RODREN-244526 format. One record per residue (C-alpha): residue in one letter; residue number from 0; x, y, z. Coordinates in steps of 0.001 Angstrom, whole numbers. Layout:
BEGIN
+------+-----+---------+---------+---------+
| type | seq |      c1 |      c2 |      c3 |
+------+-----+---------+---------+---------+
|    A | NUM |       X |       Y |       Z |
...
+------+-----+---------+---------+---------+
This chain:
BEGIN
+------+-----+---------+---------+---------+
| type | seq |      c1 |      c2 |      c3 |
+------+-----+---------+---------+---------+
|    X |   0 |  -12411 |   -5739 |  -51469 |
|    X |   1 |  -14480 |   -2657 |  -52247 |
|    X |   2 |  -13083 |     906 |  -52649 |
|    X |   3 |  -14480 |    2327 |  -49136 |
|    X |   4 |  -12745 |    -516 |  -47081 |
|    X |   5 |   -9424 |    -356 |  -48855 |
|    X |   6 |   -9321 |    3571 |  -48315 |
|    X |   7 |   -9789 |    2881 |  -44748 |
|    X |   8 |   -7357 |      52 |  -44515 |
|    X |   9 |   -4805 |    2417 |  -46134 |
|    X |  10 |   -5472 |    5082 |  -43842 |
|    X |  11 |   -5015 |    2991 |  -40830 |
|    X |  12 |   -1871 |    1719 |  -42033 |
|    X |  13 |    -411 |    5637 |  -42528 |
|    X |  14 |   -1764 |    6363 |  -38694 |
|    X |  15 |     147 |    3192 |  -37514 |
|    X |  16 |    3399 |    5308 |  -37206 |
|    X |  17 |    1793 |    8284 |  -35460 |
|    X |  18 |     313 |    6426 |  -32954 |
|    X |  19 |    3376 |    4197 |  -32621 |
|    X |  20 |    5636 |    7194 |  -32113 |
|    X |  21 |    3422 |    9333 |  -30214 |
|    X |  22 |    5541 |    9413 |  -27668 |
|    X |  23 |    8763 |    7813 |  -28534 |
|    X |  24 |   10882 |    9652 |  -25862 |
|    X |  25 |    8920 |    7454 |  -23177 |
|    X |  26 |    9243 |    3800 |  -22368 |
|    X |  27 |    6713 |    1540 |  -23723 |
|    X |  28 |    3238 |    1770 |  -21749 |
|    X |  29 |    3267 |   -2059 |  -20894 |
|    X |  30 |    6688 |   -1442 |  -19484 |
|    X |  31 |    5623 |    1355 |  -17380 |
|    X |  32 |    2196 |    -650 |  -16391 |
|    X |  33 |    4533 |   -3286 |  -15052 |
|    X |  34 |    7123 |   -1338 |  -13566 |
|    X |  35 |    4433 |     480 |  -11746 |
|    X |  36 |    2816 |   -2616 |  -10393 |
|    X |  37 |    6111 |   -4188 |   -9342 |
|    X |  38 |    7012 |    -910 |   -7157 |
|    X |  39 |    7353 |   -1206 |   -3576 |
|    X |  40 |    4805 |    1560 |   -2674 |
|    X |  41 |    2276 |     114 |   -5061 |
|    X |  42 |    2483 |   -3127 |   -3720 |
|    X |  43 |    2094 |   -1606 |    -211 |
|    X |  44 |    -758 |     268 |   -1521 |
|    X |  45 |   -2486 |   -2827 |   -2656 |
|    X |  46 |   -1974 |   -4542 |     625 |
|    X |  47 |   -3581 |   -1753 |    2385 |
|    X |  48 |   -6717 |   -2391 |     215 |
|    X |  49 |   -6718 |   -5860 |    1184 |
|    X |  50 |   -6757 |   -4802 |    4776 |
|    X |  51 |   -9609 |   -2563 |    4023 |
|    X |  52 |  -11486 |   -5344 |    2471 |
|    X |  53 |  -10565 |   -7458 |    5281 |
|    X |  54 |  -11849 |   -4672 |    7606 |
|    X |  55 |  -15007 |   -4497 |    5540 |
|    X |  56 |  -15798 |   -7995 |    6036 |
|    X |  57 |  -15161 |   -7940 |    9792 |
|    X |  58 |  -17541 |   -4706 |   10145 |
|    X |  59 |  -20482 |   -6621 |    8135 |
|    X |  60 |  -20149 |   -9841 |   10528 |
|    X |  61 |  -19278 |   -7834 |   13717 |
|    X |  62 |  -17079 |   -8427 |   16537 |
|    X |  63 |  -19529 |  -10064 |   18629 |
|    X |  64 |  -18917 |  -13567 |   20016 |
|    X |  65 |  -20833 |  -16052 |   21952 |
|    X |  66 |  -19528 |  -16564 |   25271 |
|    X |  67 |  -19632 |  -19943 |   27163 |
|    X |  68 |  -19585 |  -20092 |   30874 |
|    X |  69 |  -20003 |  -22937 |   33174 |
|    X |  70 |  -19114 |  -23906 |   36742 |
|    X |  71 |  -18946 |  -26684 |   39326 |
|    X |  72 |  -19830 |  -26458 |   42819 |
|    X |  73 |  -19471 |  -28662 |   46029 |
|    X |  74 |  -22253 |  -27552 |   48793 |
|    X |  75 |  -22598 |  -28876 |   52680 |
|    X |  76 |  -25946 |  -28749 |   53410 |
|    X |  77 |  -27154 |  -29270 |   57316 |
|    X |  78 |  -30460 |  -31427 |   57538 |
|    X |  79 |  -31779 |  -32754 |   60861 |
|    X |  80 |  -28257 |  -32158 |   62515 |
|    X |  81 |  -26578 |  -34361 |   59653 |
|    X |  82 |  -24060 |  -32826 |   57183 |
|    X |  83 |  -24919 |  -33589 |   53431 |
|    X |  84 |  -22738 |  -32988 |   50508 |
|    X |  85 |  -24119 |  -31999 |   47162 |
|    X |  86 |  -22725 |  -31125 |   44108 |
|    X |  87 |  -24020 |  -28301 |   41793 |
|    X |  88 |  -23493 |  -27007 |   38455 |
|    X |  89 |  -24302 |  -24472 |   36048 |
|    X |  90 |  -23832 |  -23397 |   32446 |
|    X |  91 |  -24567 |  -20147 |   30472 |
|    X |  92 |  -23985 |  -19000 |   26878 |
|    X |  93 |  -24514 |  -15058 |   26370 |
|    X |  94 |  -23555 |  -12854 |   23395 |
|    X |  95 |  -23811 |   -9055 |   22996 |
|    X |  96 |  -26467 |   -7842 |   20460 |
|    X |  97 |  -25373 |   -5013 |   18249 |
|    X |  98 |  -28187 |   -2587 |   17909 |
|    X |  99 |  -29581 |   -2068 |   14203 |
|    X | 100 |  -28185 |    1548 |   13889 |
|    X | 101 |  -24639 |     571 |   15119 |
|    X | 102 |  -24904 |   -2265 |   12522 |
|    X | 103 |  -25847 |      45 |    9657 |
|    X | 104 |  -22728 |    2509 |   10611 |
|    X | 105 |  -20588 |    -572 |   10776 |
|    X | 106 |  -21475 |   -1401 |    6970 |
|    X | 107 |  -20672 |    2551 |    6105 |
|    X | 108 |  -17319 |    2121 |    7694 |
|    X | 109 |  -16545 |   -1236 |    5898 |
|    X | 110 |  -17291 |     566 |    2623 |
|    X | 111 |  -15341 |    3476 |    3617 |
|    X | 112 |  -12375 |    1587 |    4424 |
|    X | 113 |  -12301 |     -88 |    1107 |
|    X | 114 |  -12918 |    3028 |    -675 |
|    X | 115 |   -9876 |    4621 |    1153 |
|    X | 116 |   -7801 |    1750 |     259 |
|    X | 117 |   -8722 |    2253 |   -3561 |
|    X | 118 |   -7991 |    5991 |   -3611 |
|    X | 119 |   -4833 |    5252 |   -1440 |
|    X | 120 |   -3539 |    2737 |   -4605 |
|    X | 121 |   -4440 |    5265 |   -6884 |
|    X | 122 |   -2321 |    8085 |   -5313 |
|    X | 123 |     652 |    5609 |   -4833 |
|    X | 124 |     314 |    4756 |   -8319 |
|    X | 125 |     291 |    8413 |   -9332 |
|    X | 126 |    2648 |    9347 |   -7415 |
|    X | 127 |    5316 |    6302 |   -8332 |
|    X | 128 |    4676 |    7320 |  -12024 |
|    X | 129 |    5422 |   10844 |  -11242 |
|    X | 130 |    8845 |    9385 |   -9862 |
|    X | 131 |    9274 |    7215 |  -12815 |
|    X | 132 |    9108 |   10567 |  -15124 |
|    X | 133 |   11445 |   12291 |  -13113 |
|    X | 134 |   14050 |    9428 |  -12993 |
|    X | 135 |   13550 |    8749 |  -16809 |
|    X | 136 |   14314 |   12531 |  -17643 |
|    X | 137 |   16991 |   12707 |  -15415 |
|    X | 138 |   18619 |    9679 |  -16991 |
|    X | 139 |   18012 |   11361 |  -20576 |
|    X | 140 |   19798 |   14680 |  -19326 |
|    X | 141 |   22835 |   12815 |  -18359 |
|    X | 142 |   22557 |   10922 |  -21672 |
|    X | 143 |   22372 |   13994 |  -23628 |
|    X | 144 |   25403 |   15572 |  -22138 |
|    X | 145 |   27525 |   12724 |  -22691 |
|    X | 146 |   26558 |   12883 |  -26480 |
|    X | 147 |   27109 |   16557 |  -26403 |
|    X | 148 |   30818 |   15991 |  -25027 |
|    X | 149 |   31420 |   13177 |  -27073 |
|    X | 150 |   30608 |   15538 |  -30243 |
|    X | 151 |   32526 |   18469 |  -28930 |
|    X | 152 |   35788 |   15961 |  -28440 |
|    X | 153 |   35423 |   14816 |  -32026 |
|    X | 154 |   35108 |   18093 |  -33047 |
|    X | 155 |   38068 |   19241 |  -31358 |
|    X | 156 |   40123 |   16267 |  -32710 |
|    X | 157 |   39086 |   17460 |  -36253 |
|    X | 158 |   40267 |   20975 |  -35338 |
|    X | 159 |   43641 |   19389 |  -34238 |
|    X | 160 |   44269 |   17714 |  -37248 |
|    X | 161 |   43644 |   20610 |  -39248 |
|    X | 162 |   45932 |   22626 |  -36924 |
|    X | 163 |   48457 |   20379 |  -37663 |
|    X | 164 |   48191 |   20812 |  -41381 |
|    X | 165 |   48706 |   24370 |  -40715 |
|    X | 166 |   51731 |   24147 |  -38363 |
|    X | 167 |   53364 |   21780 |  -41348 |
|    X | 168 |   52460 |   24271 |  -43867 |
|    X | 169 |   54091 |   27288 |  -41775 |
|    X | 170 |   50720 |   28984 |  -41587 |
|    X | 171 |   50420 |   28566 |  -37734 |
|    X | 172 |   52844 |   28176 |  -34655 |
|    X | 173 |   53583 |   24962 |  -32933 |
|    X | 174 |   51790 |   25977 |  -29806 |
|    X | 175 |   48387 |   26448 |  -30994 |
|    X | 176 |   48270 |   22406 |  -31433 |
|    X | 177 |   49207 |   22001 |  -27967 |
|    X | 178 |   46412 |   24535 |  -27178 |
|    X | 179 |   43698 |   22325 |  -29068 |
|    X | 180 |   44956 |   19351 |  -27302 |
|    X | 181 |   44390 |   20918 |  -23976 |
|    X | 182 |   41046 |   21969 |  -24808 |
|    X | 183 |   40312 |   18275 |  -26140 |
|    X | 184 |   41685 |   16833 |  -22941 |
|    X | 185 |   39612 |   19246 |  -21052 |
|    X | 186 |   36302 |   17945 |  -23036 |
|    X | 187 |   37622 |   14127 |  -22607 |
|    X | 188 |   37299 |   14688 |  -18611 |
|    X | 189 |   34114 |   16107 |  -19073 |
|    X | 190 |   32991 |   13310 |  -21301 |
|    X | 191 |   34335 |   10750 |  -18639 |
|    X | 192 |   32250 |   12552 |  -16092 |
|    X | 193 |   28922 |   12839 |  -17973 |
|    X | 194 |   29236 |    9181 |  -18341 |
|    X | 195 |   29480 |    8472 |  -14946 |
|    X | 196 |   26680 |   10374 |  -14044 |
|    X | 197 |   24596 |    8873 |  -16868 |
|    X | 198 |   25564 |    5527 |  -15611 |
|    X | 199 |   24422 |    6349 |  -12077 |
|    X | 200 |   21099 |    7768 |  -13165 |
|    X | 201 |   20455 |    4646 |  -15058 |
|    X | 202 |   21786 |    2377 |  -12168 |
|    X | 203 |   18980 |    4523 |   -9913 |
|    X | 204 |   16203 |    4190 |  -12616 |
|    X | 205 |   17005 |     408 |  -12739 |
|    X | 206 |   16820 |    -119 |   -9370 |
|    X | 207 |   13582 |    1687 |   -8680 |
|    X | 208 |   11875 |      37 |  -11833 |
|    X | 209 |   13430 |   -3164 |  -12872 |
|    X | 210 |   10539 |   -3530 |  -15764 |
|    X | 211 |   11986 |    -403 |  -17700 |
|    X | 212 |   14547 |   -1429 |  -20638 |
|    X | 213 |   16889 |    1385 |  -21329 |
|    X | 214 |   17496 |    1761 |  -24803 |
|    X | 215 |   21028 |    2971 |  -26042 |
|    X | 216 |   19482 |    6230 |  -27169 |
|    X | 217 |   16348 |    8021 |  -26803 |
|    X | 218 |   14448 |    9925 |  -29709 |
|    X | 219 |   14907 |   13348 |  -29680 |
|    X | 220 |   11179 |   14381 |  -30049 |
|    X | 221 |   10454 |   18252 |  -30424 |
|    X | 222 |    8394 |   19760 |  -27552 |
|    X | 223 |    4825 |   20650 |  -28644 |
|    X | 224 |    3133 |   23723 |  -27527 |
|    X | 225 |     215 |   23493 |  -24594 |
|    X | 226 |   -2783 |   24536 |  -26868 |
|    X | 227 |   -5781 |   24180 |  -24522 |
|    X | 228 |   -6514 |   26874 |  -21377 |
|    X | 229 |   -5640 |   26569 |  -18009 |
|    X | 230 |   -9306 |   25853 |  -17300 |
|    X | 231 |   -9172 |   22790 |  -19278 |
|    X | 232 |   -6441 |   21398 |  -17324 |
|    X | 233 |   -7756 |   22728 |  -14011 |
|    X | 234 |  -10996 |   20979 |  -14527 |
|    X | 235 |   -9135 |   17465 |  -15732 |
|    X | 236 |   -6831 |   17621 |  -12879 |
|    X | 237 |   -9356 |   18231 |  -10265 |
|    X | 238 |  -11703 |   15628 |  -11701 |
|    X | 239 |   -8589 |   12899 |  -11468 |
|    X | 240 |   -6624 |   14039 |   -8535 |
|    X | 241 |   -5601 |   11172 |   -6821 |
|    X | 242 |   -4481 |   12626 |   -3468 |
|    X | 243 |   -7467 |   14863 |   -3229 |
|    X | 244 |   -9763 |   11845 |   -3457 |
|    X | 245 |   -7795 |   10230 |    -877 |
|    X | 246 |   -8124 |   12978 |    1573 |
|    X | 247 |  -12156 |   12880 |     820 |
|    X | 248 |  -12155 |    9205 |    1623 |
|    X | 249 |  -10213 |    9365 |    4734 |
|    X | 250 |  -12544 |   12251 |    5730 |
|    X | 251 |  -15472 |   10076 |    5151 |
|    X | 252 |  -13666 |    7114 |    6781 |
|    X | 253 |  -12961 |    9188 |    9898 |
|    X | 254 |  -16799 |   10757 |    9773 |
|    X | 255 |  -18113 |    7045 |    9887 |
|    X | 256 |  -15825 |    6283 |   12603 |
|    X | 257 |  -16819 |    9436 |   14751 |
|    X | 258 |  -20911 |    8334 |   14105 |
|    X | 259 |  -20039 |    4994 |   15438 |
|    X | 260 |  -18280 |    6314 |   18655 |
|    X | 261 |  -21465 |    8521 |   19183 |
|    X | 262 |  -23552 |    5569 |   18934 |
|    X | 263 |  -21727 |    3683 |   21327 |
|    X | 264 |  -22804 |    5959 |   23989 |
|    X | 265 |  -25799 |    3609 |   24038 |
|    X | 266 |  -24303 |     485 |   25124 |
|    X | 267 |  -25213 |   -2894 |   23550 |
|    X | 268 |  -27065 |   -5375 |   25893 |
|    X | 269 |  -25815 |   -8665 |   26338 |
|    X | 270 |  -28604 |  -11284 |   26281 |
|    X | 271 |  -27875 |  -14698 |   27731 |
|    X | 272 |  -28992 |  -18183 |   28598 |
|    X | 273 |  -28608 |  -19969 |   31822 |
|    X | 274 |  -29096 |  -23517 |   33056 |
|    X | 275 |  -28242 |  -24811 |   36636 |
|    X | 276 |  -28461 |  -27946 |   38394 |
|    X | 277 |  -28718 |  -27774 |   42258 |
|    X | 278 |  -29097 |  -30169 |   45315 |
|    X | 279 |  -27666 |  -33268 |   43699 |
|    X | 280 |  -30141 |  -32843 |   40853 |
|    X | 281 |  -33054 |  -32209 |   42435 |
|    X | 282 |  -33488 |  -28725 |   41635 |
|    X | 283 |  -33175 |  -27343 |   38306 |
|    X | 284 |  -33170 |  -23599 |   36830 |
|    X | 285 |  -33166 |  -22385 |   33564 |
|    X | 286 |  -33711 |  -18797 |   32584 |
|    X | 287 |  -32782 |  -15944 |   30482 |
|    X | 288 |  -30664 |  -12852 |   31445 |
|    X | 289 |  -29201 |   -9815 |   30042 |
|    X | 290 |  -26961 |   -7011 |   31309 |
|    X | 291 |  -25896 |   -3356 |   30054 |
|    X | 292 |  -22629 |   -1973 |   30738 |
|    X | 293 |  -22815 |    1516 |   32236 |
|    X | 294 |  -20043 |    4006 |   31877 |
|    X | 295 |  -21216 |    7176 |   29741 |
|    X | 296 |  -18200 |    9117 |   30724 |
|    X | 297 |  -15492 |    6917 |   28899 |
|    X | 298 |  -17625 |    6202 |   25748 |
|    X | 299 |  -18094 |   10148 |   25661 |
|    X | 300 |  -14490 |   10752 |   25813 |
|    X | 301 |  -13948 |    8253 |   22962 |
|    X | 302 |  -16809 |   10030 |   20860 |
|    X | 303 |  -15334 |   13459 |   21396 |
|    X | 304 |  -11531 |   11772 |   20312 |
|    X | 305 |  -13068 |   10503 |   17274 |
|    X | 306 |  -14872 |   13714 |   16357 |
|    X | 307 |  -11580 |   15123 |   16525 |
|    X | 308 |   -9874 |   13015 |   14256 |
|    X | 309 |  -12844 |   13602 |   11761 |
|    X | 310 |  -12286 |   17254 |   12039 |
|    X | 311 |   -8493 |   16964 |   11282 |
|    X | 312 |   -9215 |   14927 |    8265 |
|    X | 313 |  -11648 |   17515 |    7038 |
|    X | 314 |   -9298 |   20307 |    7486 |
|    X | 315 |   -6602 |   18363 |    5830 |
|    X | 316 |   -8845 |   18098 |    2756 |
|    X | 317 |   -9577 |   21944 |    2901 |
|    X | 318 |   -5478 |   22350 |    2803 |
|    X | 319 |   -5537 |   20381 |    -334 |
|    X | 320 |   -7912 |   22122 |   -1775 |
|    X | 321 |   -6256 |   25648 |   -1362 |
|    X | 322 |   -2509 |   24271 |   -2392 |
|    X | 323 |   -3806 |   22453 |   -5358 |
|    X | 324 |   -4869 |   25345 |   -7301 |
|    X | 325 |   -1577 |   26908 |   -6906 |
|    X | 326 |    -119 |   23454 |   -8022 |
|    X | 327 |   -1939 |   23336 |  -11092 |
|    X | 328 |   -1074 |   26848 |  -12149 |
|    X | 329 |    2623 |   26430 |  -11499 |
|    X | 330 |    2276 |   23329 |  -13727 |
|    X | 331 |     587 |   24898 |  -16364 |
|    X | 332 |    2710 |   28018 |  -16283 |
|    X | 333 |    5756 |   25599 |  -16269 |
|    X | 334 |    4539 |   23943 |  -19346 |
|    X | 335 |    3742 |   26960 |  -21460 |
|    X | 336 |    6895 |   28669 |  -20206 |
|    X | 337 |    9212 |   25860 |  -21064 |
|    X | 338 |    7967 |   25685 |  -24737 |
|    X | 339 |    8920 |   29182 |  -25360 |
|    X | 340 |   12268 |   28733 |  -23697 |
|    X | 341 |   12695 |   25837 |  -25813 |
|    X | 342 |   12179 |   27710 |  -29083 |
|    X | 343 |   14873 |   30564 |  -27928 |
|    X | 344 |   17245 |   28156 |  -27075 |
|    X | 345 |   16912 |   26095 |  -30194 |
|    X | 346 |   17434 |   29409 |  -32416 |
|    X | 347 |   20503 |   30457 |  -30354 |
|    X | 348 |   21950 |   26863 |  -30504 |
|    X | 349 |   21318 |   27076 |  -34364 |
|    X | 350 |   23041 |   30390 |  -34922 |
|    X | 351 |   26257 |   29664 |  -32701 |
|    X | 352 |   26425 |   26404 |  -34551 |
|    X | 353 |   26553 |   27752 |  -37872 |
|    X | 354 |   28986 |   30923 |  -36570 |
|    X | 355 |   31077 |   28062 |  -34791 |
|    X | 356 |   31414 |   26111 |  -38343 |
|    X | 357 |   32231 |   29216 |  -40225 |
|    X | 358 |   34882 |   30057 |  -37642 |
|    X | 359 |   36407 |   26863 |  -38188 |
|    X | 360 |   36448 |   27220 |  -41804 |
|    X | 361 |   37996 |   30745 |  -41347 |
|    X | 362 |   40794 |   29304 |  -39506 |
|    X | 363 |   41605 |   26548 |  -41902 |
|    X | 364 |   41779 |   29029 |  -44580 |
|    X | 365 |   43828 |   31544 |  -42154 |
|    X | 366 |   41434 |   33892 |  -41749 |
|    X | 367 |   40855 |   33860 |  -38184 |
|    X | 368 |   42780 |   32933 |  -34739 |
|    X | 369 |   42638 |   29776 |  -32776 |
|    X | 370 |   41149 |   31424 |  -29939 |
|    X | 371 |   38246 |   32801 |  -31718 |
|    X | 372 |   37537 |   29353 |  -33294 |
|    X | 373 |   37967 |   27454 |  -30199 |
|    X | 374 |   35731 |   30053 |  -28357 |
|    X | 375 |   33038 |   29919 |  -30859 |
|    X | 376 |   33104 |   25794 |  -30344 |
|    X | 377 |   32879 |   26384 |  -26633 |
|    X | 378 |   29892 |   28648 |  -27001 |
|    X | 379 |   28248 |   26389 |  -29581 |
|    X | 380 |   28624 |   23713 |  -27013 |
|    X | 381 |   27002 |   25496 |  -24240 |
|    X | 382 |   24246 |   26689 |  -26514 |
|    X | 383 |   23488 |   22863 |  -27869 |
|    X | 384 |   23567 |   21875 |  -24088 |
|    X | 385 |   21152 |   24667 |  -23259 |
|    X | 386 |   18910 |   23588 |  -26016 |
|    X | 387 |   18587 |   19975 |  -25299 |
|    X | 388 |   18105 |   20793 |  -21576 |
|    X | 389 |   15348 |   23194 |  -22554 |
|    X | 390 |   13864 |   20616 |  -25002 |
|    X | 391 |   13846 |   17810 |  -22152 |
|    X | 392 |   12297 |   20763 |  -19627 |
|    X | 393 |    9716 |   21159 |  -22090 |
|    X | 394 |    8863 |   17848 |  -22746 |
|    X | 395 |    9080 |   16680 |  -19096 |
|    X | 396 |    6730 |   19358 |  -17933 |
|    X | 397 |    4196 |   18517 |  -20960 |
|    X | 398 |    4083 |   15150 |  -19801 |
|    X | 399 |    4042 |   15811 |  -16095 |
|    X | 400 |     800 |   17945 |  -16749 |
|    X | 401 |    -591 |   15033 |  -18877 |
|    X | 402 |     313 |   12511 |  -16278 |
|    X | 403 |   -1711 |   14690 |  -13612 |
|    X | 404 |   -4756 |   15021 |  -15929 |
|    X | 405 |   -4715 |   11355 |  -16480 |
|    X | 406 |   -3974 |   11720 |  -20094 |
|    X | 407 |    -191 |    9815 |  -19739 |
|    X | 408 |      21 |    6378 |  -18278 |
|    X | 409 |   -3529 |    5759 |  -17616 |
|    X | 410 |   -4491 |    2516 |  -16377 |
|    X | 411 |   -7935 |    1088 |  -15282 |
|    X | 412 |   -6181 |    -442 |  -12238 |
|    X | 413 |   -5505 |    2512 |  -10454 |
|    X | 414 |   -7458 |    2344 |   -7777 |
|    X | 415 |   -9286 |    5755 |   -8514 |
|    X | 416 |  -12932 |    6559 |   -8148 |
|    X | 417 |  -13771 |   10104 |   -9059 |
|    X | 418 |  -14857 |   12110 |   -6194 |
+------+-----+---------+---------+---------+
């Protein structure tokens, strides 16, 4: 192996851990793909896509069918004063003829139905991914709180042992041990409550997404700042927005239906062939006939209703356009601000942690009171919880922004076509 290939190989090995742990605080991508595909909302959207594909085949072939009619008659004919019975019969076959303009519109409706189904599938998968992200971080928050209360309980148990030593040495009154034990009991209750909430959150996550395997613990990943400007995220989100694509597809579908209703004002003719036998097969008649239904008022009313539905779909898209800008701004601002909040919470937590450790050592040396020590531990716990919540908020906000921009959990089978 030459020097350059060896160098490239070594670099690739160095980069593997980076890619492997890029999203260490998220479930593995294969699990996510499977979980989303198995979710009921996505399965229903895929079924609706199949309905759209069936509608396309139906529109292409048309609903026009041949109609076969027949009849058998018995007549009495008077000839020279005598009654003669005759048996007559007739048979006909007819079929409405779809006008070429209507066939073209029907083909467009079928294509629009499939496009709508694809956009709906992409939207369902995206919304389900949002739900997965929300439940995943809800479970993490409860897990983190349980871990913090577990650590607090251990620290208070350690504090109780220190207090016992001081009591035996005659440096502290016995009531201080009761005070520490009471604080430890309170922390134990809070720990059990946090574990219960974590268990419920895990159950909800597993019920919604059975393919997600919950680890014993989740890596604590430091939040990353949002370095790109809001214009970048706006362009990415607008270009890949599934809800907007679905609204556009629905508008196109309703417009095609309205065009079909307008075309229906000109009715389709029906062409038929008829053959009959009369006078005991002595007279045979064959011919071609056609018919055109008349009912302009009813057809006009249907066209007006279809046009109104198209207008509603178009207005819905305008509403989405107006609200989407606000949603993008909120998501971007939340992601940027939450990173700064986490930095402040991290600094405060570190300072209070050091202060609590100093107070604990001071108490062990008889240089501080128990009340001050317990208060410092309580403040350190609250600051640590606030830092953990801020860290999770920052990560979730960033991932949510990336998810909307199709930079997270991207799948080629999301049914989305850029609009």
